[in-house]
N, C-alpha and C positions, 0 to 999 in steps of 0.2 A: 210234088210241089212241097217244099220247106215250110216246117211251122215256124211261124214268127214267135221270138222268143220275149215273154212279156218285159216290159222296160225294169229295169233295175230299182228304180224308186218306187214303183208300183209294187214291187217283189217286198222291198223293205217294209212299206207301210203295211201290207197286209201280213206280213210275219210278225211285227211288233203291234199290230191292232192299233196305229195310228192314223191322223191325217198327215197329207203333204205339208199341212202349215206347222204341225207339230214337229215333222221331221226337220223342216226349215231351222225352227228354234233350237233341235238337238245340233245339228251341225253347224250352227251360227252362220248362214245365209241368206240372204234376202229370198223371200217365197216366190218373186217371180222369178228369180234363177233357177230355183227347183221346178216348177211349172215349165221355166223354157226346156230345161232336161229330158221333163216329161213329154212335152210334146215334139220336140224335135228327135228323141233318143241320142242327143249329141252330150255325153257326159265327159268331163275331164277325166284324164286318167286318175290324178289323185282322188277325185270325189267317187271315181268305181272303186278304187281300193277301198276306201273307206267305207263305202255299200256293201261291197262284198265280206268285210271283214265284220260287219255288224248282222250280214246274213249268217255267218260263220257261229258269230257268237251265240245267236239265237240258236241254232242249231245245237251247239255245246250245250246250252243253260237247259234246253230239251232233254238232251242227254243223260244229264246230271241228275235232273227231276226223276227221272225214269231208275237209275242207278240206286238213288235214295230210296225209292219205293221198293225196289226190290230186297236193299239192305233191310229195311225197316220189317219186310215181310219174313227176311232170314232171320233176322232177331225174334221173329213170333214162335219161330219154332222151337 
């Protein structure tokens, strides 16, 4: 049986530790629209692109933090 992938909106909210209302403000869309995307999992192509870019951005932010920690540790040597 195929595992159902978590809704993209929920993934973004989880990664950024924000509510769907906060995300709707960030994306400048009505909260009802965002709620519909969650309930139907029918997200427009451009919105999917924006949400995926947000996830990628968070991933890169986390990597940058790790590199900074590594750099700081190297500088202590």
